[in-house]
N, C-alpha and C positions, 0 to 999 in steps of 0.2 A: 626353453622354457622360459629361462631368465629373462631372455631378451624382454618379453614382453609385463613381466612385473616390473610396478610402480612407473609407469607412461603414462602422462594426460593424456593420450586419444591412442585407438586404436591405427593396429598398422593398414597401410591401402593396398594391403597386397590381393582382396579380395572385397566388389562394391555389392549392396545387394540390388538386385531391381524390382522383386514381385512377394511378398510373402503370403503363404497360403495358412489362416490358424484356424483351426479348430480349437476351444475350449469347451469344460465341462461342470461348471461348479455345483458344492456342495453347498448347500444354502445352510443345514441342520447342521452338521461339521464343520465347516468353514473351511473346506477343502477346494481344490481343483483337481483334474489333471488336461493335456494339452498337448497335442502336436505341432507343428509350424513346419511347412514346407518351403528355403526359401534359396527363390533362383538369384545367382550368380555370376559376375565378371570374372575371374579370375584372371589377373591383367599383370601380375607377376612371378616370378618364379619363386615357387616356395612349397614347402611342404605343412604347414599351417593355414588351419584357418583361425582366427582369433574373435570372438566375436563377446560380446558383454550375457553375463547372465549373475542371477544374486537370488537368491535364498530357494532355488527349484533345484527343485530332485530329479538330475537329468537320467534317462532310463542310458543308458552307453551302448548294451545290443541295439539299441532301435538307430544310432547316429549312423546315417551313411551319406556319403558323395556319389552322383551319378552327372557322369559330363556328358553335356547334349550331344557331341560328337560320333562318338563309340555304343554311347549307352553303358558304358560298365561301371559296376555298383564299389567302388572305392570305402572300405571300411578305414577309419581311424588306430592305427596302433594303439594311441593312449587316448585319453580321456580326461582332462584334467579343469576342476572349477576353482579358479585361486578366487577367496572369500574377499581378500584383504584389496583386490585391485577388482574385483564383478565381475571378472573375465572369466571364460571357455575358452578351453586353448586344445584344438585336437591339431591334432598332429599322423599323418602318414609317413609309412613306411618309405613312397618311390612326391618326386617332383609330380603338384600335379597338374595336367595339360592348362595353357592358356586358353579361355574363352570361360563361356556362359556351362554352367551345371547346376546341379540340384542337392540344395543341402536338409534332410530330414533329421527329425528330432523329436521322441517323447518325452514329456516331464510330469512331474506332479509340482504340484506348491501347496500358501498355506493362504488363503482369504484370510489375513491378519488385520487386528485395529490398530495401525501406526497412522489411518490415512495416507497412506501412500502405495504406488503397488495397485494391487487386485487386495481392495480391500471391503471387509461387511461392515454394512453401516445397519442400526439399528430403528426399527421404527414400531409402534403401535400399532396394531389393526382388527377393530372386535375385542380393544381390551386385554390380545395375547401379543406377547415382544417377540416381531420375525425378523428373518432379519436380511439386507437386499446385497449384492454385489455392484460396487463401483470400482473404475478406476482415476487412479488421479499420478501421471505419467510425469509432468513435467516438474524437477526439471531431470532425471536420468531414473527413472524407476519403470519406465516398461521393460527395462532386465528383469523385475518384481514379480513378472504376469509370463514374460513368452522369450526363449534368445534370441537377439536382436541386436544390430551395429546398433547401440541406443544413442548417436550423435547427430545435431541438427545437419548439417549437413550430407548426412547416409539418407537420401528420400526416396521412399520407390512407392510402389504401391502396394495394398492393403486386401485382401479379400478375408472377412471372416464368416465364419461359422460358430454356432452357440448352440449347446444343446442343454437345453433350462426345464423347470418347471410347467407344464403346459397354461395353468391361472397363470402366470406372469408375462408381465411386460418388458421384452428383451429390445435394447435400443443402438444402435453403434454408430459410427459416422455418416452410413451411405441409408440410405433405403433399404426397406425388406426387397429381399429378389427370391425369396420362397421360402415357405412353412411348413413343416410336417408335421403333424400330429401323431403320436402312437402312444395313449393311453394318458398318461400323468406326463410324457414328455414330449416339449416338443422340439426341432432341429431346426433353426432361424439360421440363414442363411443370406447375406446382404450382395449388394450389387460392390464391385470391387472399385476403389478408392482412388482419386487422382494422384499423382505423385503430393507425397506427404514428407515431415520425419515424423521418428518414432514416439515422441514427446506428446502428438497431438491424437495419435488412437485411441479410443472410448472405446467405453462397453458399460451398459448401465442395465444391471437384470433385479426388477419387483415389482409391488404393487403401485400400479399408479392412476392417477386420472387427469385428464388433458383438457385444454381448449386448443382452438386449431382458426388460421385466418391466414390464406395466400396475400403474397404483395403484389403490386400489378403484371409482374412479367412473367408471376406462378410459379415464386417460390414459395413451399407448406411452409410454415411457419407455426410448433406449437411450443405448448410450455404446458410440460412434465410438475406433478407436486402428489402429494400423498393427498389417500382417496379422502373426500370431504373437504379438501381446502383448494378446492377450483374456484373460488370466489377469488382468492386470493392472489393470483396469478393475472387474471387479465388486462390490468393494468402493466404490467408487466409484458405483455404479449403485445398491447398496442402499441409502447413504446418501440419493441424490438422491430414490429413491421413498415414502421416511420421509420426506423434509423437505415434498417436495411435501404431503403431507397434514397437514403439522404445522398451515405457512403458510393452505390451504386453513381450518382448523379457527381459529387466533391471527387471519387478517386478517377472514376472516366471508367470504371471496370465493373464489372457485372458482378455478384454475387458469384461464386463459379461451385456450388452444390445443390441439388435436387431440390434439398430439405435443409430443414435447419429443428433445429431440437434442442430447447435449452429443458433443465430438469431442476430441481431442487431436494437437496440432500442432506440427509442429517447432521448425520459427521462429516464436517468438512472441513480444512486447514486452512485453506484460503479464504477468502474472499468468494472468488470464480473463477473457473478454468476455460480456456479458449479452446480445446478439443475441437475441429476440423468438422462442425456440422452435429456437433453432442455438445454445447455450452453447459459443465454443470456449476452448478451455486451453493452458497450457503446459505437453509431458508431466508435469514437476516435480509439478503440481498435482491433475493427474488421476490417476496411476498408483500403485499401489501394487502393491508385490509382499513376498509374505511372508516370501522369505527375506532380501532387499536391498534394503530399505527399515529408515529407520530411524521409531522414535514420532513425534519430529520431521515424518516425510515424510505418517503414517497421519495425523496430527491437524492439517496443513495442506489435502490433500486436505477431509476436513470442512470448513472453517473458507470453505474457497474454494467448494467447492459451493453451502453453503448463505448465502453471500454474493451470490454470482448467481443462488439459485434466492431468492434475495429481490429480488432487479432485476426476476424480471415484474411483481412488485407494485410495490415503489419503485422507478419508472426509466419501466417498459414499459408497464404501464397505466397509473399515473399517471404524467406525463414534467413535468421542471421544465419551466417558459417559456422559459430563459435559461441560460448559462452560469454569471451570476454564482450560481444558485441551486444551481448541481451536487453542493453538502453534502446538499442530500434526498435524491437519489439513493445517493451515498457513505457520507455519514454513516449514515444507517440500514440501507441494507445493512449495512454491519459492525455496527453492536449486534444487527441482527436476529440477523448468524450466531451470532453467540456466546448470543440465547438457542436456535436451535435446536442448537449443537453441548452444551451444558448442558443440554438437552430429550435428545438423543441418547446424549450421553455423561457423565451428572452426577459422576462421579466422575473426571473427568478436571480437575474444579473451573478452568471457564475462565472464569468469571467476576472470580476470581483471576488469573487469568492475562492474563486483558480489561486489569492495569494496564502491563502492557508498551507495548500504544496509546497507553493515556492519558499514559502516559511520554515518548514520543513525541512526542504534541500538546502535553503543558507546554514541552518542551525546543524543539520549531521556536520555537511562541508568545512562549517569554523571549526570541524578538529581537528588535531594535531593527527591523530587516528582515521583519517578520512580515508576514500581513497578515489582514484581518476575512476569514471565514465567508464573510461574501457579501460579495464581490468586485468590484469593476467590470470588465468584458470589456470591449476598445474595440477587438478586433480576434481574427476563428480565430488568429491566430498563438499570442495569447496564451494560449490556456487550454490547453496542455499542460500546461503549468506548475505551475496549481494543484488537481493530481491529485498533491496531498501532506498531507501526517501533517495539515494542518489540514480539509481537505472529508472525507478518511475519520476521523482520531482524534480530532482535537477535536472533528468533527460528531458521533461517536457518544460522545465523552463526552458531549457536554452534552446530547447527548439521554438516557444512562443518568441525568444528573444528573438532566433532571427526570424524567424515571419516578419515580425514585425520591424525589423531593416532591412530585407529586401520585399515587402509588399505580397498584401494576399494575393492578389491575381498572382502573381509572376511566382512565387512558394505552387501557389497549390498546381499548376501547370507544370511545374517541375516533378512536383512528387507523382503526381499521373505518370509520366514518364518516366520514371524510378519504377514503379511500379508496374509496369507494362512492360518493360526492359526486364527486369528479373523474377519476372511471375514462372512460378514452378519452379524455381531456381533459390539461391542462396547467396546473400549477401552480408559485405561490411561495412562497416562505417563509413571508409573512405568514397563508397561506392554512392550511398546517398551524396557524398559531399560533393560528387562531381558532376550529377542530374541539377543538382541548383546552382552549380555554377557555370557550366553546359547554356544553363533556361535565362539565368540573370545577369552572365558574362562582371558576376562579382567576384571576391578572391575570398571564396567559402572555406574552400579548404586551409586555408594558411589561416582564415579567420577563428572558423573551430577547432582547428586542431588545441590551439591552447585552450581551449575548454573542456576539451573528452579525454587529453591524455596526460594532464597533471591535474592533481586533488586540488579544490580550493577554490578561492575566489579574490576578486582585490576588493580594497575599500577605498574609494576615490577620496580623498583631504579638497576642500574648497573650500580656497579664502581670497577678503576682497586686498586688494595693492594696487595701487597709484590707479583707481578704477579699470582694473584688470581683474578677469577672474583665474586664479594659477590652480592648476589640477593636479594633484599629483596622485601617483598608485601604488598601493604595496601589498602585500598578500594579506586580508584580512585572519586571525585567528583568535578563537573567544577566549584564549588566555591572557590576548593583550600583546605577547609580541608579534614580529614582524614576521613571516614568511619568506621565501627570495620565489616566488612567482612570477609570472608575468604576459597578462594577459594581452590584446588585440580589444578591445573596451567599446562597443556601441552606445557614446556615449550621446543623448536627446536630454534634453534644458529649453524650460520656460522664465522668462525674467516677468514680472509684472502679472504676467497675462499667459492664458493660453491661446492668445493669437502672436504672441513676441517667443519662436522655437527656433529652437537649430539644435542638428545633430552633427555630430561627426566622430573618427574612430582616433579613439585615445590609444595609440602602435608605442609611444614611448614608455616611462616612467614620471615624464610630467611636460604638463603643457600650460599657453596661457590664450586667455580667449578679452579681447577690450568689448568693453559690456558696449562705449560707444556705438561701437561701431554697427549693434545689431538691436537697441536701445531706444526708439526714435524721439520720446519725450525725454528728454535729456534734466528734465526736472527731476526724475524718477531714480537717477542712478547711488543715490543716497539712500531712499527709503526701497527700491524695488522688492521685491522678494523674489529668487532664484530656486528653481525648485530645479537639481538634476533627477538622471530617471525616472524622466516623464511616465507617470503609470504604472511605474515599476514592471517595464517588458525587459530591464537588460537586469542580469543575475551579478549582481554585485550591491556593497552598501555604500555609504555618502554621511562621510563626515563634514560638517560646516565648522566655519568661524560661529564664534561667538555672538558676532552681529547679523550675518547670513540664517542663525539660530534665532533666533529672538527674532527676526524678521517675517521668516515663518510659522514662528509661532500666530501670530500676532495674524496672519493669513488664513491662520487655522481656524481661528475665533472667529475672523468675518467671512469665516467662511469663503473663501476665495479659493481653497485647492478641492479639487476630484476627491472624492473615498479613497483613489486606490492612492491619489500620493500623501492624504491625510495618514494611511497606512503605511504608507512606504516609510513619513518620517520618524513615526510612535516605534516600528520595529527596529530599525538604526537606531535611535535612542535607547532603545533596551540594552541591545545587542555593545554595543561602545559603554553602554551602564558596566555589563554583565562583563565585559573584555576592564574594566575601568580604566578603560577612556574617556568616560563621560560621571558625574557624580551622581549620585540616588536621588540625593537634592532634584539636582537639574531633573533628570526622568520624570518627579513624582511634581514640578513644577508642569510638567510639559501636557504630563497626561492630567493635569489641574484645565486644560487648553479644550478640550475632549465631552468639559459637563455637559454639554448641549450634542454631542455626538445622537443620530439615528440610525445611520447605516450600520446594517447586521455587521457584515463584512468587520470594518472596525470594530466594532463593540467586543464580536468576538474575541478579537485580537486585544483588548483592551482587558478586558473578563482575563486571557491568559494571560497577559502579562500580568495582571495584581495580584495570580495565585501565587506564580514565582515569587513577587516582592515579598507576598507576606511571607511564604517560609524560609525566605533567605536574612528577612528582620528577624522572623522568629530566633531564629540559630546567633546572630548577631548582636541587635537590640532589643533585647525580650521586655524590656521595661517602656519600650516605642512600641508594642506587639498592637496594644490598643488604639493606640493613635493613627495608624496605619490603615488599621480594620473600620475607623471608624470615615477614615480620607473615603477607603474606596465604598462605604455604604452612600456616603454624600456621593460620591460618583452615580451609581447604577440610580437609585431610589427613582427618581424622576422619572427614570423609562418604569417600572415599579406601576407609579402613578396612570404610566402613561398608556399600556399595554392591557395593565387588567391581569383576573384567575382568566378568564376565559374569552374565544377568540368571539372575534366582534364581526359582525356581516361583512362582507365585501373586503377584509383585512388581506394582504399581502401574503404570501407565503412567505416572507423575509421576516413579517414581523411574528409570524406563524412559530418560526424559526427561535429566534431571539428572547420571545417570551418564556422559556424555558429557559435558556443559556441566566438571563437578569434575575431569575428568582433561582436558581441552583445559587449563585455568586453569593445574593444576601445570604443566602440559607449557610454557605460555607464561611463568611463573615460573622454571624452571628445576628442579625439583624432579625431584634425580639419579636416584633408580629409580623413579621416574613414567615417564625419559625409556628409563632401559632395557629396564623390560617392555614399554613400547609399541614398541619396536624387536623385540623377540622375537618380537612375535606379530603383528607384520608381517611380517616373516620370514618366520612359519609360513604370512602369507593369501597371499605372493607364491608360495608355492609347492602353498595348494591355497586356492583364491576359495572354497570352503565348509567352514571350518573352521570349529570354533564357538571358538577364540580369539579371532579378531576378528567380534565382532556388529555388525551396522552403526549401531547406536545406540553403540559407541566408534567406530569407525572415523573421525570425520574425529579426533577427540582423537589416534588414534596416526598420520595424515598430519602432521596441525601438528606433532607431535614429533617425527616421522622427519625432517620439514623443521628444525626448528630446529637438529638438529646434522649438516646439509647445509653443504657450505662450497664452495669454490675447486679444493677439495684431496680431498673427499669430496663425491662427486659420485652417490652407490650411492639416496640418501632419491631424490634428486630424479627424476633417471631410471626408478629402480622406475614414480615414481608417473606417471611418463608414460607406464610402459608400462602401467598398472592404466587409465589416462585411454584409452588407444586401441584395451584389448581388449573394454572393458564399451561394450554401446552400452546401459544402462539409466541416462536423467537423470539420475535421481540420485545414482549413482555420481559420471558426470561432474563433477558440479554438486560433490559434498564436495574432488573431487582440485583443483579448478579455485580453491576457496574456501580452499585450503591450500600452493599454491605459493608466496603472494609469503611464508609467515612462518618465512622463511630469515634468519639474520643478517646475512647475506652481499651484500651488495648486489651482485654482479658475475653471483649467482644471482637475486635478483631482478627488476634489466635480462631475464635471459635469460628468467624465465617471466611480464614481460611482455609483452615478445616477442611471446610462445609464445602470447597473451589473442587477437593480430592476426595470426594465420595462419588458413589455408583449416580446417586443423583446426578449429578455435572457432568456434562458430556466436554472430554478430553478436549475440544478445539476450544471450549466454552469455559473454562475456566483460571483465562491470562486473559477475563472480562472483568473480576474481581483482584487483581495487582497493584491497583492503585490505591494504596488505604493510606488512610489520614496520616499529617504529619507526625498526631502524636501515638500513631502505631508503627515508626520506621524499625524500629529496630523491634520490636515483636514478627514484623513480616523476617529481617534479616534472621533472628534466632531460627523463625520456621522457617525460612528454606536450609538452611545449614543441618537441621535435624532431617528433614524431607527429603533430601538431597540424593542420594542411592534411588528414593523411590520414585520423585519426577526424571531423574534420567532413563529410568526405563521406563514411564510412561510417553514420555516427551523427546526424548533424547535422540530420535532419529530422523525427527523434523528439523522446522524451524520456529514453530511455536515453545521450542527448550528457551529460542533468543528474548525474550518476552519476561518468564520470570529473571531474568539476567539483568535486563535492561529497567524491568520497573521496578524490583525492589533494591538493586544498589547505585544505581542515578541521583536516587534524592537527600543522600547525604552531603555532608557538610563539614566534615572536619578530615586532616592528612592522616589520623592515627585509624579515622576508620576505612582510610585509603587503604594503608597498609595492612588493617586486618583483613581485608575483602580479597589481596592479593595472595595473603600466606594461605586463605584458607582455600583458594581456584588452584595455587600453584602442582598439587598436584593431582586434581580434578579439573582438568581443563580437555574439552572435547575439539578436535576442528572445528566441530559445526557452532562453538558460542568462542573462539577464539579472538575475533576482531568485536564481538557486539561486548564481550567481557574485558577490554581493552578500552573501545570506545568509554564505558560504562566506569568504567575507570578511571577516567582524565575529566568525566563528568563534578566526578563528588570531587579531584583535583579545584576545576573551573569551581562548584559552590564554594571551598572553603578557601581558597583566595577572593572569591567575590565577599564573606563574607569578613574578613580583613581587613577589605577594601571600605568596607560599611561603617568598621567598627574606628576606624580611623578619619572618617570623615566630620570635617569641624560644624559645628553649629546643625546639625541634622536635627535633635530635639527642637528647635526656636524654631525651622522652618515645616517644617513638618504641624507644631501647632499652631502655627500658620493657615495652614494648609488646609486643616482640619476646620478651623474658625472663615474658612472664607476669603484669609486677605491672603489672595497671590502677587 
């Protein structure tokens, strides 16, 4: 027995080939019973069968193993459930015969309320609260529904049968093979699935409406939702059908199942889950309402649907061998979702918007407590924490970098070859590199190992010396210190024009380039702008010498640079400022060069950077805070004039999204006219929920503005928003309210809003949406977290959502004393599920504290800031 405890993987002496699963959920008692018959191949001498099981009550007398050669029924002499390791160990008296056999087990379980395994989700029907039964098995929770080999490499075929109430819809991965109704109960049997991993098995039982459409090659696509919401899933259906067609052509492999169902689930921890043939979603990621959804909601539906459909090839057809290679699933699905969205809606400029994901990857990977893309996983409980910006966003970014280096056509061809080769099996990172290397004749393996096997990324320092560009690479750390990593860096650069470009691999720590060799007009040598990392395709930052930085600022002001390059210069400058390698004064001066910026993605980043600077300034130089706010208001005010408060006929999707961001920023920085106008429109909305005065695109901005005026003595806005929350059944509206409630500057209101998040009125998945509290509410939120930690751990502690509580409330602090207090509190309370997040959050507090000190030591900041406010840049 002891030999099986504490192991990262199951022993390999038995290999599952086929599961026959029968389940009977009791939706009123929130329990289920079931049986499983597993065809096994015993491949090595053993007296044990070891598989996964968790939170299941195994009926010991039912357990038997029948060998195919002699039909002899063997019963285990001992049946042990090791809860700590989530394994079921069956010990037999004699060595089991080599070859095929059938393992049968009966069991019972609970339809839990943790949004993992086989769980219950609630919904309202005709005014009554009802339960539905749903599965969420990724990463390692199929074992909570039936005993199994719950590892991605243990692929098998699945035959599923359900006993459920006759009136309900019962779905699984495959189409229904047979349905027998017996009074109030029915038995539904499904076709056998192709070979797949346990984490992709899915079951949904509940009351649903649906819409359907066929693809050109006859795949039946259905989108299911709660009764009465069918108009809100028509958009997702169109997106799904078009995306399936696109992927079939791009991967050169057809979708491999006869049907695809997508279902909106009211209680859902993740954004969505790519179960083979039965994709489950949060309502906010699948539903789109023409009258009450914002442009951002529409885009989210497209990106999430495209992401999950990409997994039907990347993840489901070809599956990672172990969780170390999770990024193969998530990095690729993220990258491909933008490819699809760009194809469906080219006017959205999603590859420019991709820089938001790219930046999230850079921000997390600049921490000393980051991790490599390929990360060792030594136990199932460690898996949740790597569903992060490294696996998804850094993963997608290095794929984009590699595609840019190899060329789109070569990349697509090699990808198709990889999918064909590993279809219905498992792959590792090196298998993908081998396929791309074979298709391109480039040293892909050597190039990419430096990006996936070590954490972090480089900052390339560039300066001009004797008409030569001199490059140096070192590991960028947000702390300002230099790590010891080294990369093979695909350098791209333009000089004075996008017509004058070159690229090369920087394989050593430094390199030089003679500008005279590629700049035809020698008179421009002293003044031509030089932009490295053209269009931000490389996963690295750039630090320019003063002269080159000044030339780039001039190029921004004169509109010579693309939106992606304007974005990159700003973001690198912000990161260098935070790492105190550049002054706040120089960052603010650069931000001033964006006064006439109109591009959504660039402005989205400019606004987010301004929020962070305002918070740091409040801690570092409170006497300058009003000047900082006035400067940011001056940056964004022209956009309020240009965009207005209401949609314009024929305006772009990007302007529709930008309007809400700009108005929110002006409200946060306290622009009086914006606050008054938002309140006026909000009052009109309270009287008439369909008023054109408060379009969905600006509702979040209005809610934030209203909450900025709320205090203990003026509760109108807070209570009105709670009324909006209670009266709507639209998930996106509830989300907008929850993410605004903690914007008040009054700590008493913040506490009330945080307590509301823990009430039964808020679904557990949604509570995390209200954790981004105002600067004035930081201390209140921290006290609240400590006071409620036991309850929060109990409700959210078993899944990844608990990491949001830690990150959102801890990270905004900016003092070394606070970091110490946080460490002390968690010293006896750290679970493995939050260990990595806690370290990263405390590191962020240290980074903020160092940044505060750096700003406090900055000379002439007050004078420079006053000059900026007056427009004297």
